[in-house]
Kinemage of the C-alpha trace (Angstrom):
@kinemage 1
@onewidth
@group {chain A} dominant
@subgroup {mainchain}
@vectorlist {calphas} color= white
{ca met a 1} P 0.150 -0.052 0.037
{ca thr a 2} L 2.642 2.400 1.169
{ca ile a 3} L 4.201 1.877 -2.864
{ca phe a 4} L 0.755 2.996 -4.126
{ca tyr a 5} L 0.460 6.095 -2.239
{ca tyr a 6} L 4.193 7.302 -3.446
{ca leu a 7} L 2.764 6.576 -6.807
{ca ala a 8} L -0.461 8.310 -6.381
{ca leu a 9} L 2.066 11.227 -5.292
{ca phe a 10} L 4.685 11.264 -7.698
{ca ser a 11} L 1.849 11.284 -10.339
{ca leu a 12} L -0.310 14.111 -8.411
{ca leu a 13} L 2.764 16.028 -8.061
{ca phe a 14} L 3.858 15.734 -12.096
{ca ile a 15} L 0.678 16.928 -12.953
{ca leu a 16} L 0.366 19.582 -10.941
{ca ser a 17} L 4.143 20.679 -12.080
{ca lys a 18} L 3.685 20.246 -15.677
{ca tyr a 19} L 0.318 22.377 -15.439
{ca val a 20} L 2.358 25.114 -12.971
{ca leu a 21} L 5.476 25.105 -15.554
{ca his a 22} L 3.211 25.764 -18.375
{ca arg a 23} L 1.374 28.097 -17.298
{ca lys a 24} L 4.250 30.362 -15.997
{ca lys a 25} L 5.558 30.005 -19.581
{ca gly a 26} L 2.354 31.863 -20.804
{ca tyr a 27} L 0.902 28.624 -22.820
{ca pro a 28} L -2.702 28.651 -23.721
{ca ser a 29} L -4.471 26.986 -21.355
{ca gly a 30} L -5.854 22.694 -22.367
{ca pro a 31} L -6.991 19.517 -20.795
{ca leu a 32} L -5.033 18.170 -17.823
{ca ala a 33} L -1.700 16.030 -18.961
{ca leu a 34} L -1.368 12.221 -18.071
{ca pro a 35} L 2.076 11.321 -16.095
{ca ile a 36} L 4.643 10.558 -18.875
{ca ile a 37} L 2.282 10.745 -21.951
{ca gly a 38} L 0.592 13.921 -21.419
{ca his a 39} L -2.215 14.187 -23.788
{ca leu a 40} L -1.100 11.298 -26.247
{ca his a 41} L -3.820 9.201 -25.202
{ca leu a 42} L -6.413 12.429 -26.533
{ca val a 43} L -4.873 11.888 -29.809
{ca ala a 44} L -4.829 8.271 -30.484
{ca lys a 45} L -7.661 8.344 -32.615
{ca arg a 46} L -7.828 8.683 -36.320
{ca pro a 47} L -8.189 11.033 -38.830
{ca leu a 48} L -6.140 13.345 -36.992
{ca his a 49} L -7.543 16.277 -38.098
{ca arg a 50} L -10.823 15.650 -36.679
{ca thr a 51} L -9.564 14.440 -33.162
{ca leu a 52} L -7.949 17.592 -33.029
{ca ala a 53} L -10.948 19.361 -34.088
{ca lys a 54} L -13.286 18.062 -31.606
{ca leu a 55} L -10.494 18.911 -28.741
{ca ala a 56} L -10.016 22.503 -30.224
{ca asn a 57} L -14.506 22.395 -30.176
{ca lys a 58} L -14.076 21.534 -26.395
{ca tyr a 59} L -11.262 23.506 -25.250
{ca gly a 60} L -10.878 26.763 -27.501
{ca ser a 61} L -8.972 27.272 -30.895
{ca ile a 62} L -5.705 27.851 -29.115
{ca leu a 63} L -4.901 25.320 -26.622
{ca phe a 64} L -2.061 23.768 -25.086
{ca leu a 65} L -1.150 20.046 -25.679
{ca arg a 66} L 1.945 17.566 -24.423
{ca tyr a 67} L 2.980 15.050 -26.360
{ca gly a 68} L 4.828 13.205 -24.218
{ca ser a 69} L 7.979 15.408 -23.286
{ca arg a 70} L 7.135 17.541 -26.239
{ca pro a 71} L 5.362 21.059 -25.935
{ca val a 72} L 2.700 21.422 -28.571
{ca val a 73} L 0.597 24.120 -29.318
{ca leu a 74} L -2.915 23.340 -31.048
{ca val a 75} L -4.153 26.410 -33.726
{ca ser a 76} L -7.080 25.835 -35.260
{ca ser a 77} L -8.993 29.486 -35.766
{ca arg a 78} L -7.898 31.471 -38.878
{ca ala a 79} L -6.877 34.390 -37.058
{ca ala a 80} L -4.210 32.239 -35.389
{ca val a 81} L -3.433 30.363 -38.399
{ca glu a 82} L -2.935 33.760 -40.067
{ca glu a 83} L -0.638 35.012 -37.484
{ca cys a 84} L 1.401 32.068 -37.229
{ca leu a 85} L 1.998 32.372 -41.090
{ca thr a 86} L 2.508 35.532 -41.689
{ca thr a 87} L 3.486 37.748 -38.096
{ca asn a 88} L 5.453 34.656 -37.125
{ca asp a 89} L 6.261 33.741 -40.492
{ca ile a 90} L 10.341 33.288 -39.582
{ca ala a 91} L 9.474 32.033 -35.625
{ca leu a 92} L 7.801 29.520 -37.185
{ca ala a 93} L 9.619 28.125 -40.128
{ca ser a 94} L 11.277 25.170 -38.723
{ca arg a 95} L 10.032 21.864 -38.490
{ca pro a 96} L 10.421 19.195 -35.470
{ca arg a 97} L 13.187 16.720 -35.403
{ca leu a 98} L 10.882 13.202 -35.764
{ca ile a 99} L 12.965 10.425 -36.281
{ca ala a 100} L 11.611 9.612 -39.554
{ca gly a 101} L 13.904 12.980 -40.907
{ca gln a 102} L 16.501 11.310 -39.898
{ca tyr a 103} L 15.974 8.472 -42.056
{ca leu a 104} L 13.779 9.525 -45.226
{ca gly a 105} L 15.223 12.955 -45.573
{ca tyr a 106} L 18.900 12.436 -45.875
{ca asn a 107} L 19.578 13.179 -42.315
{ca tyr a 108} L 17.352 16.464 -42.164
{ca thr a 109} L 18.839 17.925 -45.169
{ca ser a 110} L 15.650 17.692 -47.557
{ca leu a 111} L 13.549 20.846 -47.852
{ca val a 112} L 10.924 19.086 -46.077
{ca trp a 113} L 12.809 18.150 -42.949
{ca ser a 114} L 15.499 20.607 -42.509
{ca ser a 115} L 15.208 23.219 -39.983
{ca tyr a 116} L 14.778 27.342 -41.288
{ca gly a 117} L 18.487 28.487 -42.213
{ca asp a 118} L 20.851 28.724 -45.185
{ca his a 119} L 20.581 25.241 -46.096
{ca trp a 120} L 17.138 25.187 -46.188
{ca arg a 121} L 16.846 28.318 -47.789
{ca asn a 122} L 19.743 27.471 -50.757
{ca thr a 123} L 17.591 23.957 -51.262
{ca arg a 124} L 14.500 26.131 -51.940
{ca arg a 125} L 15.892 28.427 -54.362
{ca ile a 126} L 17.544 25.665 -56.308
{ca ile a 127} L 13.723 23.921 -56.642
{ca ala a 128} L 11.807 27.222 -57.208
{ca leu a 129} L 14.397 28.912 -59.717
{ca glu a 130} L 15.957 25.553 -61.339
{ca leu a 131} L 13.627 23.166 -61.188
{ca phe a 132} L 9.754 24.590 -60.991
{ca ser a 133} L 10.412 27.653 -62.859
{ca ala a 134} L 8.124 28.605 -65.388
{ca ala a 135} L 10.628 28.104 -68.169
{ca arg a 136} L 11.749 24.627 -67.315
{ca leu a 137} L 7.983 23.559 -66.462
{ca gln a 138} L 7.074 24.620 -69.864
{ca gln a 139} L 10.292 22.523 -71.421
{ca leu a 140} L 8.871 19.558 -70.009
{ca leu a 141} L 5.068 20.399 -70.492
{ca ser a 142} L 5.520 17.505 -73.785
{ca leu a 143} L 6.980 14.699 -71.133
{ca arg a 144} L 3.388 15.902 -68.813
{ca leu a 145} L 1.213 15.595 -72.141
{ca glu a 146} L 2.558 11.902 -73.088
{ca glu a 147} L 1.856 10.572 -69.601
{ca ile a 148} L -1.539 12.050 -69.540
{ca his a 149} L -2.300 11.438 -72.930
{ca gly a 150} L -1.424 7.820 -72.469
{ca phe a 151} L -3.704 7.555 -69.675
{ca leu a 152} L -6.306 8.741 -71.299
{ca arg a 153} L -5.719 6.456 -74.011
{ca gln a 154} L -5.759 3.523 -71.814
{ca leu a 155} L -9.310 4.800 -70.250
{ca ser a 156} L -10.990 4.806 -73.823
{ca lys a 157} L -9.365 2.076 -74.811
{ca asn a 158} L -11.220 -0.384 -71.894
{ca ala a 159} L -14.559 1.425 -72.486
{ca asp a 160} L -18.201 1.104 -74.456
{ca tyr a 161} L -19.123 4.122 -76.110
{ca asp a 162} L -22.692 2.216 -75.864
{ca arg a 163} L -22.803 1.687 -72.303
{ca leu a 164} L -21.469 2.615 -68.680
{ca gln a 165} L -18.771 0.714 -67.570
{ca lys a 166} L -17.669 0.664 -63.493
{ca leu a 167} L -14.215 1.646 -63.126
{ca asn a 168} L -12.153 1.018 -59.876
{ca phe a 169} L -9.398 3.208 -59.767
{ca lys a 170} L -7.525 2.016 -57.299
{ca thr a 171} L -3.926 3.432 -57.306
{ca met a 172} L -4.518 4.967 -61.201
{ca phe a 173} L -4.232 8.589 -60.267
{ca phe a 174} L -1.049 7.739 -57.984
{ca glu a 175} L 0.769 5.702 -61.157
{ca leu a 176} L -0.096 8.745 -63.441
{ca met a 177} L 1.115 11.480 -61.091
{ca leu a 178} L 4.081 8.990 -60.262
{ca asn a 179} L 5.231 8.727 -63.886
{ca ile a 180} L 4.814 12.234 -64.729
{ca ile a 181} L 7.030 13.389 -61.631
{ca met a 182} L 9.674 10.235 -62.839
{ca arg a 183} L 9.595 11.380 -66.765
{ca met a 184} L 10.437 15.312 -65.667
{ca ile a 185} L 13.502 13.965 -62.887
{ca ala a 186} L 14.764 10.935 -64.529
{ca gly a 187} L 12.931 10.551 -67.980
{ca lys a 188} L 11.684 7.322 -67.184
{ca arg a 189} L 8.533 5.734 -66.494
{ca tyr a 190} L 7.398 2.675 -63.911
{ca phe a 191} L 3.560 2.079 -64.492
{ca gly a 192} L 1.222 1.346 -67.609
{ca glu a 193} L 2.188 0.652 -71.272
{ca asn a 194} L 5.586 -0.042 -72.713
{ca val a 195} L 7.927 -0.049 -69.046
{ca glu a 196} L 11.179 -1.490 -69.704
{ca asn a 197} L 12.412 -2.323 -66.824
{ca lys a 198} L 9.667 -4.561 -64.517
{ca glu a 199} L 11.207 -5.748 -62.191
{ca glu a 200} L 12.962 -2.037 -61.333
{ca ala a 201} L 9.363 -0.701 -61.447
{ca leu a 202} L 8.529 -3.530 -58.579
{ca arg a 203} L 11.465 -2.206 -56.817
{ca phe a 204} L 9.892 1.251 -57.525
{ca arg a 205} L 6.215 0.482 -56.227
{ca his a 206} L 7.156 -1.221 -52.865
{ca met a 207} L 10.073 1.759 -52.161
{ca val a 208} L 7.118 4.413 -52.755
{ca ser a 209} L 4.458 2.530 -50.863
{ca glu a 210} L 6.859 2.018 -47.767
{ca thr a 211} L 8.021 5.503 -47.788
{ca phe a 212} L 4.116 7.023 -47.119
{ca tyr a 213} L 3.125 4.355 -44.789
{ca leu a 214} L 6.609 5.151 -42.622
{ca met a 215} L 5.811 9.110 -43.218
{ca gly a 216} L 2.278 8.898 -42.262
{ca ala a 217} L 2.964 6.396 -39.384
{ca ser a 218} L 2.611 7.305 -35.626
{ca asn a 219} L 6.116 6.795 -33.924
{ca phe a 220} L 5.607 7.204 -29.785
{ca ala a 221} L 9.603 7.111 -29.682
{ca asp a 222} L 9.403 10.955 -31.217
{ca phe a 223} L 7.516 11.509 -27.866
{ca leu a 224} L 8.551 9.429 -25.522
{ca pro a 225} L 12.881 9.048 -26.166
{ca phe a 226} L 13.074 6.335 -23.915
{ca leu a 227} L 11.168 3.832 -26.446
{ca arg a 228} L 13.680 4.639 -28.953
{ca trp a 229} L 16.072 2.175 -27.101
{ca phe a 230} L 13.628 -0.712 -27.409
{ca asp a 231} L 11.594 0.423 -31.174
{ca leu a 232} L 9.060 -1.430 -29.899
{ca gln a 233} L 6.704 -0.722 -32.702
{ca gly a 234} L 9.161 -1.530 -35.331
{ca leu a 235} L 9.174 1.816 -37.034
{ca glu a 236} L 12.987 2.694 -36.716
{ca arg a 237} L 14.192 -0.580 -38.166
{ca arg a 238} L 11.722 -0.200 -41.201
{ca met a 239} L 12.984 3.151 -41.701
{ca ala a 240} L 16.752 2.376 -41.702
{ca val a 241} L 15.980 -0.471 -44.372
{ca ala a 242} L 13.755 1.932 -46.360
{ca his a 243} L 16.494 4.685 -46.029
{ca lys a 244} L 19.179 1.860 -47.465
{ca glu a 245} L 16.873 0.816 -50.603
{ca arg a 246} L 15.763 4.467 -51.275
{ca asp a 247} L 19.389 5.743 -51.253
{ca ala a 248} L 20.594 2.999 -53.531
{ca phe a 249} L 17.645 3.683 -55.832
{ca met a 250} L 18.337 7.538 -55.938
{ca gln a 251} L 22.406 7.087 -56.222
{ca gly a 252} L 21.265 4.521 -59.689
{ca leu a 253} L 19.302 7.064 -61.027
{ca ile a 254} L 22.307 9.496 -60.505
{ca glu a 255} L 24.668 7.461 -62.020
{ca glu a 256} L 22.633 6.912 -65.028
{ca ser a 257} L 22.406 10.379 -65.346
{ca arg a 258} L 26.125 10.446 -65.402
{ca glu a 259} L 26.497 8.001 -67.693
{ca arg a 260} L 24.540 9.378 -70.332
{ca ala a 261} L 26.459 13.143 -69.757
{ca arg a 262} L 29.757 11.416 -70.432
{ca asn a 263} L 28.441 9.606 -73.435
{ca lys a 264} L 27.346 12.687 -75.282
{ca thr a 265} L 31.405 13.725 -75.535
{ca asn a 266} L 32.101 10.706 -77.163
{ca val a 267} L 29.296 11.320 -80.011
{ca asn a 268} L 29.597 13.499 -83.063
{ca asp a 269} L 27.556 16.650 -82.870
{ca gly a 270} L 24.975 15.148 -85.249
{ca glu a 271} L 24.254 12.218 -83.914
{ca met a 272} L 23.984 14.373 -80.517
{ca asn a 273} L 21.659 16.167 -81.651
{ca lys a 274} L 19.166 13.536 -82.595
{ca met a 275} L 20.035 11.868 -79.428
{ca glu a 276} L 18.270 14.932 -77.831
{ca ser a 277} L 15.761 15.545 -79.945
{ca lys a 278} L 14.206 12.274 -78.986
{ca arg a 279} L 15.090 12.865 -74.770
{ca lys a 280} L 14.566 15.701 -72.948
{ca gln a 281} L 16.839 17.107 -70.233
{ca thr a 282} L 15.709 15.970 -67.018
{ca leu a 283} L 15.565 17.852 -63.749
{ca leu a 284} L 18.217 15.681 -62.663
{ca asp a 285} L 20.416 16.682 -65.206
{ca val a 286} L 19.826 19.800 -64.410
{ca leu a 287} L 20.966 19.221 -61.074
{ca leu a 288} L 24.162 17.355 -62.144
{ca glu a 289} L 25.321 20.024 -64.575
{ca asn a 290} L 25.153 22.377 -61.305
{ca gln a 291} L 27.369 20.151 -59.664
{ca val a 292} L 30.101 20.347 -62.323
{ca his a 293} L 30.159 24.027 -61.400
{ca asp a 294} L 29.656 23.943 -57.700
{ca pro a 295} L 30.453 20.484 -56.521
{ca lys a 296} L 30.651 21.370 -52.758
{ca tyr a 297} L 27.214 22.714 -52.509
{ca tyr a 298} L 25.302 20.099 -54.740
{ca thr a 299} L 26.549 16.738 -53.339
{ca asp a 300} L 25.156 13.433 -54.095
{ca gln a 301} L 23.264 13.756 -50.784
{ca thr a 302} L 21.507 17.166 -52.033
{ca ile a 303} L 20.604 15.853 -55.015
{ca lys a 304} L 18.985 12.441 -53.547
{ca gly a 305} L 17.386 15.070 -50.950
{ca ile a 306} L 15.682 17.045 -53.323
{ca ile a 307} L 14.795 14.604 -55.416
{ca ser a 308} L 13.238 12.054 -53.107
{ca asn a 309} L 11.037 15.154 -52.081
{ca leu a 310} L 9.583 15.892 -55.443
{ca leu a 311} L 8.352 11.908 -55.636
{ca thr a 312} L 6.954 12.245 -52.180
{ca ala a 313} L 5.523 15.677 -52.522
{ca gly a 314} L 4.263 15.879 -55.745
{ca thr a 315} L 2.607 12.786 -56.074
{ca asp a 316} L 0.409 11.499 -53.290
{ca thr a 317} L -1.042 14.732 -53.247
{ca ser a 318} L -1.662 15.101 -56.479
{ca ser a 319} L -3.244 11.765 -57.161
{ca ala a 320} L -5.606 12.019 -53.204
{ca thr a 321} L -6.975 15.721 -54.936
{ca met a 322} L -7.596 13.836 -58.481
{ca glu a 323} L -9.869 11.222 -56.776
{ca trp a 324} L -11.577 13.326 -53.941
{ca ala a 325} L -12.493 15.952 -56.817
{ca leu a 326} L -13.495 13.435 -59.808
{ca gly a 327} L -15.678 11.698 -56.518
{ca leu a 328} L -17.346 15.344 -55.596
{ca leu a 329} L -18.023 15.969 -59.110
{ca val a 330} L -19.692 12.711 -59.314
{ca asn a 331} L -21.784 13.146 -56.159
{ca asn a 332} L -23.040 16.734 -57.541
{ca pro a 333} L -23.672 16.300 -61.167
{ca arg a 334} L -24.668 20.080 -61.204
{ca val a 335} L -21.271 20.849 -60.747
{ca leu a 336} L -20.127 18.396 -62.814
{ca lys a 337} L -22.046 19.467 -66.158
{ca lys a 338} L -21.422 22.817 -65.419
{ca ala a 339} L -17.561 22.212 -65.188
{ca arg a 340} L -18.269 20.340 -68.917
{ca asp a 341} L -20.286 23.137 -69.863
{ca glu a 342} L -17.423 25.760 -69.762
{ca ile a 343} L -14.709 23.302 -71.672
{ca asp a 344} L -17.556 22.709 -74.314
{ca ala a 345} L -18.034 26.508 -74.547
{ca val a 346} L -14.411 27.486 -74.550
{ca ile a 347} L -12.528 24.529 -76.420
{ca gly a 348} L -14.990 22.786 -78.192
{ca asn a 349} L -15.002 18.659 -78.923
{ca gln a 350} L -12.427 19.341 -81.819
{ca arg a 351} L -9.370 19.227 -79.448
{ca leu a 352} L -8.312 18.383 -75.991
{ca val a 353} L -8.018 20.586 -73.378
{ca glu a 354} L -4.121 22.460 -73.070
{ca glu a 355} L -2.342 23.687 -69.907
{ca ser a 356} L -2.757 26.866 -71.863
{ca asp a 357} L -6.300 26.748 -71.585
{ca leu a 358} L -6.481 26.629 -67.898
{ca thr a 359} L -6.400 30.354 -67.231
{ca lys a 360} L -9.767 30.355 -69.524
{ca leu a 361} L -11.431 28.061 -67.495
{ca pro a 362} L -12.308 29.667 -63.916
{ca tyr a 363} L -15.285 27.168 -63.014
{ca leu a 364} L -12.966 24.501 -63.464
{ca his a 365} L -10.160 26.320 -61.133
{ca cys a 366} L -13.406 27.240 -58.890
{ca val a 367} L -13.632 23.245 -58.090
{ca leu a 368} L -10.299 22.205 -57.601
{ca asn a 369} L -10.036 25.395 -54.842
{ca glu a 370} L -13.648 23.621 -53.049
{ca thr a 371} L -11.942 20.506 -53.502
{ca leu a 372} L -9.084 21.556 -51.463
{ca arg a 373} L -10.945 23.392 -48.740
{ca his a 374} L -13.014 20.245 -48.330
{ca tyr a 375} L -10.014 17.793 -48.713
{ca pro a 376} L -6.624 19.605 -48.502
{ca thr a 377} L -3.948 17.553 -49.327
{ca gly a 378} L -1.952 18.427 -45.666
{ca pro a 379} L -4.672 18.719 -43.356
{ca val a 380} L -2.509 19.119 -40.065
{ca ile a 381} L 1.147 21.150 -40.736
{ca ile a 382} L 3.530 20.832 -38.262
{ca his a 383} L 5.678 23.569 -37.837
{ca glu a 384} L 8.381 24.130 -34.936
{ca ser a 385} L 9.307 27.735 -33.378
{ca asn a 386} L 13.040 28.369 -33.886
{ca arg a 387} L 12.707 31.289 -31.250
{ca asp a 388} L 10.335 32.834 -28.583
{ca cys a 389} L 6.972 34.490 -29.966
{ca ala a 390} L 3.665 35.433 -29.448
{ca ile a 391} L 0.404 33.611 -30.445
{ca asp a 392} L -2.474 35.563 -29.840
{ca gly a 393} L -1.289 36.709 -26.665
{ca his a 394} L -0.047 33.623 -25.468
{ca his a 395} L 4.073 33.373 -24.991
{ca val a 396} L 5.218 30.151 -27.298
{ca pro a 397} L 8.954 29.413 -26.213
{ca thr a 398} L 11.577 28.106 -28.828
{ca gly a 399} L 11.268 24.381 -29.739
{ca thr a 400} L 7.561 24.357 -29.385
{ca met a 401} L 5.967 21.749 -31.938
{ca ile a 402} L 2.531 23.926 -33.603
{ca phe a 403} L -0.002 21.867 -34.861
{ca leu a 404} L -1.718 24.162 -37.702
{ca asn a 405} L -5.551 22.094 -38.113
{ca leu a 406} L -6.123 23.809 -41.830
{ca trp a 407} L -9.359 20.984 -41.975
{ca ala a 408} L -10.853 23.103 -38.983
{ca val a 409} L -10.048 26.618 -40.733
{ca his a 410} L -11.434 25.353 -43.909
{ca arg a 411} L -14.802 23.975 -42.296
{ca asp a 412} L -14.952 26.896 -39.693
{ca glu a 413} L -18.242 28.351 -40.332
{ca thr a 414} L -17.146 32.048 -39.198
{ca val a 415} L -15.206 32.064 -41.930
{ca trp a 416} L -17.663 30.078 -44.481
{ca asp a 417} L -20.966 30.271 -45.202
{ca lys a 418} L -22.497 26.673 -45.292
{ca pro a 419} L -18.911 25.372 -45.103
{ca tyr a 420} L -20.236 21.508 -45.169
{ca glu a 421} L -21.748 21.750 -48.750
{ca phe a 422} L -19.681 21.315 -51.625
{ca asn a 423} L -20.173 24.600 -53.913
{ca pro a 424} L -17.505 26.190 -55.780
{ca glu a 425} L -19.587 29.193 -56.739
{ca arg a 426} L -18.725 30.562 -53.593
{ca phe a 427} L -14.992 31.264 -55.202
{ca glu a 428} L -17.213 33.550 -57.961
{ca ser a 429} L -18.271 35.810 -55.262
{ca pro a 430} L -17.073 39.411 -54.819
{ca glu a 431} L -16.416 38.815 -51.161
{ca trp a 432} L -13.759 35.768 -51.609
{ca glu a 433} L -11.946 38.571 -53.778
{ca lys a 434} L -11.876 41.013 -50.987
{ca asp a 435} L -11.125 38.797 -48.190
{ca lys a 436} L -8.664 35.633 -49.335
{ca gly a 437} L -6.318 36.051 -46.881
{ca val a 438} L -4.962 33.194 -44.676
{ca lys a 439} L -8.214 31.460 -45.529
{ca leu a 440} L -7.880 28.416 -48.008
{ca val a 441} L -4.366 27.070 -47.707
{ca pro a 442} L -4.103 23.876 -49.703
{ca phe a 443} L -0.214 24.656 -49.783
{ca gly a 444} L 0.592 26.242 -46.717
{ca trp a 445} L 1.662 30.082 -46.529
{ca gly a 446} L 4.685 32.114 -46.562
{ca arg a 447} L 8.475 30.596 -46.222
{ca arg a 448} L 7.095 26.975 -46.193
{ca arg a 449} L 4.812 27.514 -48.812
{ca cys a 450} L 5.357 24.822 -51.406
{ca pro a 451} L 7.514 25.622 -54.624
{ca gly a 452} L 5.810 23.210 -56.473
{ca glu a 453} L 2.506 24.605 -56.270
{ca ser a 454} L 2.595 25.742 -59.833
{ca leu a 455} L 3.406 22.017 -60.993
{ca ala a 456} L 0.781 21.139 -59.167
{ca trp a 457} L -2.135 23.486 -60.311
{ca arg a 458} L -1.019 22.274 -63.768
{ca met a 459} L -1.055 18.366 -63.629
{ca val a 460} L -4.446 18.554 -61.607
{ca gly a 461} L -5.986 20.973 -63.644
{ca leu a 462} L -5.107 19.632 -66.682
{ca ser a 463} L -5.784 15.690 -66.041
{ca leu a 464} L -9.072 16.884 -63.850
{ca gly a 465} L -10.091 19.183 -67.160
{ca leu a 466} L -9.531 16.066 -69.526
{ca leu a 467} L -11.910 13.948 -67.595
{ca ile a 468} L -14.677 15.931 -67.556
{ca gln a 469} L -14.020 16.757 -71.566
{ca cys a 470} L -13.756 13.339 -72.579
{ca phe a 471} L -15.714 11.364 -70.299
{ca glu a 472} L -19.522 10.795 -68.891
{ca trp a 473} L -18.936 9.961 -65.449
{ca glu a 474} L -22.364 8.658 -63.116
{ca arg a 475} L -22.543 7.483 -59.387
{ca glu a 476} L -22.682 3.174 -59.513
{ca gly a 477} L -26.052 3.326 -58.132
{ca glu a 478} L -28.208 5.657 -56.356
{ca glu a 479} L -26.047 5.436 -52.819
{ca pro a 480} L -23.093 8.669 -52.898
{ca val a 481} L -19.750 7.807 -53.647
{ca asp a 482} L -18.392 6.704 -50.750
{ca met a 483} L -15.744 9.804 -49.607
{ca thr a 484} L -14.830 8.659 -46.044
{ca glu a 485} L -11.116 9.673 -45.724
{ca gly a 486} L -8.837 7.250 -44.569
{ca val a 487} L -5.139 7.533 -42.471
{ca gly a 488} L -2.233 9.715 -43.729
{ca leu a 489} L -0.342 12.851 -43.758
{ca thr a 490} L -1.929 13.579 -47.321
{ca met a 491} L -5.700 13.202 -46.334
{ca pro a 492} L -6.244 9.681 -48.569
{ca arg a 493} L -9.647 8.090 -49.407
{ca ala a 494} L -10.405 5.478 -46.852
{ca asn a 495} L -11.512 3.102 -49.823
{ca pro a 496} L -10.584 3.258 -53.976
{ca leu a 497} L -12.600 5.914 -55.751
{ca gln a 498} L -15.567 3.704 -57.810
{ca val a 499} L -17.446 5.046 -60.620
{ca met a 500} L -19.222 4.421 -63.792
{ca tyr a 501} L -17.889 5.769 -66.774
{ca arg a 502} L -18.048 5.934 -71.144
{ca pro a 503} L -16.126 8.074 -73.542
{ca arg a 504} L -18.094 10.694 -74.967
{ca pro a 505} L -19.415 9.649 -78.646
{ca val a 506} L -18.822 13.404 -79.445
{ca met a 507} L -14.776 12.951 -78.312
{ca lys a 508} L -14.755 9.923 -79.956
{ca gln a 509} L -12.493 11.163 -83.170
{ca val a 510} L -10.203 12.915 -80.814
{ca leu a 511} L -10.017 9.842 -78.694
{ca ser a 512} L -9.179 7.888 -81.453
{ca gln a 513} L -6.319 10.042 -82.594
{ca leu a 514} L -4.235 9.737 -78.947
């Protein structure tokens, strides 16, 4: 009994000390924490964004949580999120050092995982100016078109113009986006028709799926450091294996690109011109050219970190948005018809929608905005304070994790009219133009804003526009398409998208020419 009393007293003192400590530091209020684990038990239920929204509804839009040994401030209101991403942009521009960043982020050097500083600024500059500039994206347009047109060709080839057929997308959008990104990075494709190296394609598929799983997994050792000695979840072992496989794969891509560069010097000008006319310069080629001029900065590790970021950030998010958008359109035939009518009026049915047409299709852009409002690719974004700052008057010390629940902001009734309705017209209103601000945040904001935003709009906008233009889409029955959210960093669907489709008869001639 004596031991029991001592344990009870210790637990009570521990709780009170933590409560007093965070009060002294000026943290916002929050629910009472348990000894050792803090509030981890409150956030174990998934999906995380809904669990955090319930906590905010109960305790307030700015509240303090303790994830084991880590202090966390949860922010769920538009005003406070805006303060974090504008006034406190620099102070909150870092990322917490989670174990995954050591293995999947090349020891915290890749853009997604690195802390704010000179290295992060240089890496972002390279990606924004060297890889994702308007000129570079235009240069690689033909590669994107080849993949998207191949996707349309496969859909129309397997379809019947006279009747609707069931289509289960499973990984179709994901594979399309991976092919596009890999063609841009290294000139290679791993899915669909004419895959050259099937064994390498299988390795690639496993590597990508394992990476996304590990990035989305909750590792309790991140918050209770003593657990790292035991690796009870087995996650760190899997991360080490995944890193070894990914590193070997990325290094292989680099060596192939180097070999091509060396071969250029061994052929005459006429032969080289023929070779280059068939093959576009890839993003990896650009990085390796820069390495020749600045080998100290453009190390192989830096290059591998950049291309691994492009693969992970540019595929899962875009494919998820495609699935959510098409599901919403099938559940809302009025919106689907209006989007198709716009395309028919502007483009017609004698040619396909092109990237240059996207600025002429404002309603399609509204559909994508409304999709990202309902299903943001990063429902909860995580930052860390690199200096003391204040959020809504609350003192936030250095080293505090900041959880910004964008999903909650996107569905806030004080910010949006009828937020649970799918209504793209809300983005046509004068009120939207007057009061944009940090209101819709699908790609982040400020210094940590996604540098690939322009590419994402191009890939998703063109793909969705072509699907609307070329095919008829309907629900399988009377019941709406299942829109249940799954578990993951990028808000995937719980179940694959399943719809009925057929090619539009008026597009038969154009589709036959693909």
